[in-house]
C-alpha positions in Angstrom: -36.1 35.5 19.7 -36.4 34.1 23.2 -38.3 31.1 21.8 -35.5 30.5 19.4 -32.8 30.6 22.1 -34.9 28.4 24.4 -35.4 25.8 21.6 -31.7 25.8 20.8 -30.8 25.3 24.5 -33.2 22.3 24.7 -31.7 20.7 21.6 -28.2 21.1 23.0 -29.3 19.6 26.3 -30.8 16.6 24.5 -27.6 16.0 22.4 -25.5 16.1 25.6 -27.8 13.7 27.4 -27.7 11.2 24.5 -23.9 11.4 24.3 -23.6 10.8 28.1 -25.9 7.7 27.9 -23.8 6.2 25.1 -20.6 6.9 26.8 -21.6 5.1 30.0 -23.4 2.1 28.6 -21.4 -1.2 28.8 -19.5 -2.5 25.8 -19.5 -6.0 24.4 -16.4 -7.9 23.7 -15.4 -10.3 21.0 -16.5 -14.0 21.0 -14.3 -15.7 23.5 -13.0 -12.6 25.2 -13.1 -12.7 29.0 -12.5 -9.0 29.5 -15.7 -7.3 28.6 -14.1 -3.9 28.9 -12.3 -4.3 25.6 -13.7 -2.5 22.6 -15.9 -4.6 20.3 -14.0 -4.7 17.0 -15.9 -7.6 15.3 -16.5 -7.3 11.6 -19.9 -5.7 10.9 -19.8 -3.6 14.1 -17.4 -0.6 14.5 -17.0 1.8 17.4 -14.9 5.0 17.5 -14.7 6.2 21.1 -13.1 9.3 22.7 -12.3 11.1 19.5 -15.7 12.0 18.4 -16.9 12.5 14.8 -15.9 10.0 12.2 -15.8 11.0 8.6 -15.8 7.9 6.5 -15.2 7.5 2.7 -14.4 4.8 0.3 -11.5 5.1 -2.1 -10.4 2.9 -4.9 -7.7 2.5 -7.5 -8.1 1.3 -11.1 -6.0 -1.7 -10.0 -7.9 -2.4 -6.8 -7.0 -5.0 -4.1 -9.9 -4.1 -1.8 -12.0 -1.2 -0.6 -10.7 0.7 2.4 -12.7 2.6 4.9 -11.0 5.7 6.2 -11.8 7.3 9.6 -10.5 10.6 10.9 -11.1 11.4 14.5 -10.9 14.8 16.1 -11.3 15.4 19.9 -14.4 17.6 20.0 -16.2 15.8 22.8 -18.8 13.8 21.0 -19.0 10.2 20.1 -20.2 8.9 16.7 -21.0 5.2 16.3 -22.0 3.1 13.3 -23.6 -0.3 13.8 -24.5 -3.1 11.3 -26.3 -6.1 12.4 -24.2 -9.3 12.7 -27.2 -11.5 13.5 -27.4 -13.1 10.1 -23.8 -13.0 8.8 -22.6 -16.5 7.8 -19.3 -16.2 9.8 -21.2 -16.2 13.1 -22.3 -19.8 12.4 -20.9 -23.2 13.3 -17.5 -24.6 12.3 -16.0 -21.1 11.7 -12.6 -20.5 13.1 -11.5 -17.0 14.3 -7.9 -15.6 14.5 -6.8 -12.2 15.6 -3.2 -10.8 15.2 -1.9 -7.4 16.1 1.4 -5.8 15.2 2.7 -2.4 16.4 5.4 -0.2 14.9 6.7 2.7 16.9 7.7 5.3 14.3 9.6 7.6 16.6 13.1 7.2 15.2 13.5 10.9 15.0 11.8 11.8 18.3 8.3 12.2 19.5 5.8 13.6 17.0 4.1 16.9 17.7 0.4 16.1 17.7 -2.9 17.8 18.8 -5.0 14.7 19.7 -5.3 13.6 16.0 -5.6 10.0 15.0 -6.4 8.1 11.8 -7.8 4.7 11.2 -8.4 2.7 8.0 -10.3 -0.5 7.8 -10.1 -2.9 4.9 -12.4 -5.9 4.6 -12.4 -8.8 2.1 -14.9 -11.6 1.8 -14.9 -14.9 -0.1 -17.2 -17.8 0.0 -15.4 -19.4 3.0 -13.5 -16.5 4.7 -14.1 -12.9 6.0 -11.0 -10.8 6.9 -10.7 -7.3 8.2 -7.5 -5.4 8.5 -7.5 -2.3 10.7 -4.6 0.1 10.6 -4.5 2.9 13.1 -2.1 5.8 13.7 -1.8 7.7 17.0 1.0 9.8 18.4 3.5 8.3 15.9 2.5 4.7 16.7 1.2 2.5 13.9 -1.0 -0.5 14.9 -2.2 -3.2 12.5 -5.0 -5.5 13.6 -6.0 -8.5 11.4 -9.2 -10.5 12.2 -10.0 -13.6 10.1 -13.2 -15.7 10.2 -12.9 -18.7 8.0 -14.3 -22.2 7.7 -12.4 -24.5 10.0 -10.1 -27.1 8.4 -12.2 -29.9 7.0 -15.4 -27.9 6.7 -16.9 -25.8 3.9 -20.1 -24.0 2.9 -22.2 -22.9 -0.1 -23.4 -19.4 -0.7 -26.3 -18.6 1.5 -25.5 -21.2 4.2 -25.0 -20.1 7.8 -21.6 -21.1 9.1 -19.7 -24.0 7.5 -22.1 -26.9 7.9 -20.6 -29.3 5.3 -17.8 -31.7 6.5 -15.2 -32.6 3.8 -13.9 -36.2 3.6 -10.2 -35.4 3.6 -7.4 -37.4 2.0 -3.7 -36.9 2.1 -2.0 -34.3 -0.2 -1.0 -36.9 -2.9 -4.4 -38.5 -3.1 -6.0 -35.0 -3.1 -3.8 -34.0 -6.0 -4.8 -37.1 -7.9 -8.5 -36.3 -7.4 -7.7 -32.8 -8.8 -6.2 -34.6 -11.9 -2.8 -33.2 -11.2 -1.3 -36.4 -12.5 2.0 -35.0 -13.8 2.6 -33.3 -10.5 2.0 -36.5 -8.6 4.2 -38.5 -11.0 7.0 -36.0 -10.7 7.0 -35.8 -6.8 6.8 -39.5 -6.5 9.7 -39.9 -9.0 12.0 -37.6 -6.9 11.0 -39.3 -3.6 9.0 -36.3 -2.4 5.6 -38.0 -2.3 6.2 -39.7 1.1 7.2 -36.4 2.7 4.1 -34.6 1.4 1.8 -37.4 2.7 3.1 -37.1 6.2 3.7 -33.3 6.8 1.7 -30.1 7.1 2.2 -28.1 3.9 0.8 -25.6 1.5 1.4 -26.8 -2.1 1.2 -24.7 -5.2 0.7 -27.5 -7.7 1.0 -26.8 -11.5 -1.5 -28.2 -14.0 -0.5 -31.1 -16.3 0.1 -28.8 -19.3 3.0 -27.1 -17.4 5.1 -30.3 -17.4 5.0 -31.0 -21.1 8.2 -29.3 -22.0 11.5 -30.1 -20.3 12.6 -26.5 -20.8 9.7 -25.3 -18.7 10.7 -27.5 -15.8 14.5 -27.6 -16.0 15.9 -24.8 -18.1 19.5 -26.2 -17.9 18.5 -29.7 -19.2 18.4 -28.8 -22.9 22.0 -27.6 -22.7 23.0 -31.0 -21.3 20.9 -33.3 -23.5 21.3 -33.6 -27.4 18.6 -32.3 -29.8 15.9 -34.8 -30.3 15.0 -33.9 -33.9 17.5 -36.5 -35.1 18.0 -40.2 -34.3 20.4 -40.5 -31.4 21.4 -43.0 -28.7 21.5 -41.5 -25.2 23.5 -43.3 -22.6 22.3 -42.1 -19.2 24.9 -42.1 -16.5 24.4 -41.9 -12.8 25.9 -38.5 -12.4 23.5 -37.2 -15.1 20.5 -38.9 -13.5 21.5 -37.5 -10.1 21.8 -34.0 -11.5 18.4 -34.1 -13.1 16.7 -35.7 -10.1 18.3 -33.2 -7.6 17.5 -30.2 -9.8 13.9 -31.4 -10.3 13.6 -31.9 -6.5 14.8 -28.4 -5.8 12.4 -26.9 -8.4 9.4 -28.8 -6.9 10.4 -27.9 -3.3 10.0 -24.3 -4.6 6.2 -25.1 -4.8 6.0 -26.2 -1.2 5.6 -24.0 1.9 6.1 -25.5 5.4 2.9 -24.2 6.9 -0.8 -24.4 6.0 -2.1 -21.3 4.4 -5.7 -21.1 3.1 -6.4 -17.9 1.1 -8.2 -16.3 4.1 -4.8 -16.4 5.9 -2.9 -14.8 3.1 -2.4 -11.1 2.4 -1.8 -9.2 -0.8 2.0 -8.8 -1.4 2.8 -11.5 1.2 6.0 -13.4 0.5 6.2 -17.1 1.5 9.4 -19.0 2.1 9.5 -22.3 0.4 11.4 -25.5 1.1 13.8 -25.0 -1.9 17.5 -25.0 -1.1 17.7 -22.1 -3.6 15.9 -20.1 -0.9 13.2 -19.3 -3.4 10.1 -17.3 -2.4 6.5 -17.2 -3.5 4.8 -13.7 -3.7 1.0 -13.7 -3.3 -1.1 -11.0 -5.0 -4.9 -10.5 -4.9 -6.8 -8.3 -7.3 -10.4 -7.3 -7.4 -10.3 -4.8 -10.4 -10.3 -4.9 -13.3 -10.9 -8.6 -12.6 -10.9 -10.8 -9.5 -7.7 -12.9 -9.4 -5.1 -14.4 -7.1 -1.6 -15.0 -8.4 1.5 -16.8 -7.1 4.7 -15.3 -8.6 2.4 -13.8 -11.2 1.1 -17.2 -12.2 -2.7 -17.4 -12.0 -4.2 -19.6 -9.2 -6.8 -21.5 -11.0 -8.2 -23.4 -8.0 -7.6 -22.6 -4.4 -8.2 -24.0 -0.9 -8.3 -27.7 -1.9 -8.0 -29.1 1.6 -6.2 -32.3 2.5 -5.1 -34.1 5.6 -2.1 -32.1 6.8 -2.3 -29.3 4.2 -3.9 -27.5 1.3 -3.4 -27.3 -2.4 -3.6 -24.2 -4.6 -3.6 -25.1 -8.3 -1.4 -22.8 -10.5 -1.3 -22.5 -14.3 2.5 -22.9 -14.7 5.8 -24.0 -13.0 7.1 -21.6 -10.4 10.7 -21.1 -11.2 13.1 -20.1 -8.4 13.0 -16.4 -7.3 16.3 -15.5 -5.7 17.5 -12.1 -7.1 16.4 -8.5 -6.7 15.2 -6.3 -9.6 18.6 -4.7 -9.9 20.1 -8.2 -10.1 17.9 -9.1 -13.0 18.7 -5.8 -14.8 22.4 -6.3 -14.2 22.5 -9.9 -15.5 20.6 -9.0 -18.8 23.0 -7.7 -21.5 20.1 -6.2 -23.4 19.4 -3.8 -20.6 22.7 -2.1 -20.2 21.3 1.4 -20.7 18.8 0.8 -18.0 21.5 -0.5 -15.7 23.6 2.6 -16.3 20.6 4.9 -15.7 19.7 3.2 -12.4 23.3 3.3 -11.3 23.4 7.1 -11.6 20.5 7.6 -9.2 19.6 6.4 -5.8 17.0 4.0 -7.3 19.7 1.3 -7.8 19.9 1.0 -4.0 16.1 1.0 -3.6 15.8 -1.8 -6.1 18.2 -4.0 -4.1 16.1 -3.8 -1.0 12.9 -5.4 0.0 9.8 -4.0 -1.7 6.9 -4.7 -4.0 7.6 -2.8 -7.2 6.8 -3.2 -10.9 9.7 -2.0 -13.1 9.2 -1.3 -16.8 12.6 -1.7 -18.5 13.2 -0.5 -22.1 15.7 -2.5 -24.1 19.0 -1.1 -25.4 17.5 -1.2 -28.9 14.7 1.0 -27.7 17.2 3.5 -26.3 19.2 3.4 -29.5 16.1 4.4 -31.5 16.0 7.7 -29.6 17.5 10.9 -30.9 21.1 10.7 -29.8 21.1 14.2 -28.3 17.9 13.4 -26.3 19.4 10.1 -25.1 22.6 11.7 -23.9 20.7 14.6 -22.3 18.5 12.0 -20.5 21.3 9.9 -19.2 23.3 13.0 -18.2 20.7 15.0 -16.3 20.3 13.8 -12.7 17.0 15.4 -11.9 15.2 14.5 -15.1 16.8 11.1 -15.1 15.3 10.2 -11.7 11.9 11.5 -12.8 12.2 9.4 -16.0 13.0 6.2 -14.0 10.2 6.9 -11.5 7.9 7.1 -14.4 8.8 3.5 -15.2 8.5 2.3 -11.6 5.1 1.3 -10.0 4.6 1.1 -6.3 2.8 -2.3 -6.4 3.2 -5.6 -8.2 1.1 -5.6 -11.4 1.1 -9.0 -13.0 0.4 -9.1 -16.8 -2.4 -11.6 -16.5 -4.6 -9.1 -14.7 -4.7 -6.9 -17.7 -7.6 -7.9 -20.0 -8.7 -5.0 -22.2 -7.7 -1.6 -20.9 -6.6 -0.5 -17.4 -4.7 2.2 -15.6 -2.2 2.2 -12.7 -0.1 5.0 -11.0 3.6 5.2 -11.0 6.0 6.7 -8.5 5.5 10.2 -10.1 1.8 9.7 -9.2 0.9 9.8 -12.9 -1.4 7.2 -14.4 -0.1 4.8 -17.0 -2.5 3.1 -19.4 -2.1 -0.6 -20.1 -4.1 -2.5 -22.6 -4.2 -5.9 -24.3 -5.2 -5.9 -28.0 -7.2 -8.4 -30.0 -4.0 -10.4 -30.7 -3.4 -10.7 -26.9 -0.3 -8.4 -27.2 0.2 -6.3 -24.1 1.0 -2.6 -24.3 2.0 0.1 -21.8 1.3 3.4 -23.5 2.8 3.0 -26.9 5.4 0.4 -25.8 4.8 -3.3 -26.2 5.7 -5.7 -23.4 8.1 -8.2 -25.1 9.1 -10.2 -21.9 6.8 -10.2 -18.9 6.5 -11.3 -15.3 10.2 -11.7 -14.6 9.9 -12.2 -10.8 12.3 -10.8 -8.3 12.5 -10.9 -4.5 11.2 -7.3 -4.4 8.8 -7.2 -7.3 8.3 -8.0 -11.0 10.0 -6.8 -14.2 8.4 -6.2 -17.6 10.7 -5.6 -20.6 9.3 -3.1 -23.1 10.3 -2.2 -26.7 10.1 1.6 -26.4 11.2 4.4 -24.1 8.3 5.9 -22.2 9.2 9.5 -21.2 6.9 11.6 -19.0 5.4 14.7 -20.6 7.5 17.1 -18.5 10.6 15.2 -19.6 10.0 16.1 -23.2 9.6 19.8 -22.2 13.0 19.8 -20.4 14.6 18.2 -23.5 13.1 20.7 -25.9 14.2 23.6 -23.8 
């Protein structure tokens, strides 16, 4: 018994000695930091100090943007540290630029939080061929702090997989010549025709340039033009007047300015759900989304980005699959302006969700048509629209907390709604998209606070049917 106690005491003394040595050894700072007392938070090396044990786990969602690392720290007097070697990582090599941004949010609107030395920290890291980005979110005593570190190839340099740093220098051209080299000939012809080419040659811009196929139909570029021009299936003589020319040129210019952002954003500098302000006088915005599951994809206003980070003198080009039409209204604005969604408009107006869908956000709304509501049993429909509690549950069933673009769904996938229930989405062999039993008949209607998909059937949560039956 005495030997057991003696052995235990020796082990405890050894643990305390190791902890003391670690606590007092010097810490290394980030590259370029002059204050060596700062904590080293470089990607690949993580330290949690002063709050002891770290319990880490990886969590994911069927629609996954990235893998987060969660850390929970409890003040029990020990220190736990994990280290990964950064000797051989590519972003420690030459011609790699480093940026670090921090943002704090004091969430004490209703007074100081009651805490017992508890903190939480999550770390999310994403890596591509030319960029490595880590976002660390920490909470302590009601204070939220977000730290973003980005290592990416400096402008004008690139690398191949396996290379250390970014050793290859790119021979840059201006944006118009770069677009020509990318065979974006219709885009080049259009911007030159509306006197936008000179501006793009001489500024610092991010351009989301559509492929040639996107310009083939006038309706795809200028939705109002077919109402102005005669049908072309019969022989006609069109007399073009200056006012008509000016209208078309000005409208086209405004549309194309909606593809141009007044700063240089390579993908390493962009975040999921980030909204970019464009040069369009319509005050149109571009929402960026990244997905890693079920497939790896980047979208701009739910249009696939087919080629990214094409660098030029004074900017960068991301090639998109289609025209980006102006996005100026909220989800509730789109619902209100569509006469085929009057039941949905009424339902939202009877709950607090109408106000939510006017404000900033990142939602996906599934909207059944009036025809879908009319196919319901009349008593069930009236009960649904009359009941406040079940009505809000029903609408939350149709509302997703993140933007889910239709192009990411290939095959079968799942995603949660605001009721924290999983909805199944699938694309059949005919490329038709379904959410549960409802078919998506109009998709990717972009709003300032998310995206709208119109469906041909009413999706009611299981508990909703139980309420109706009772």
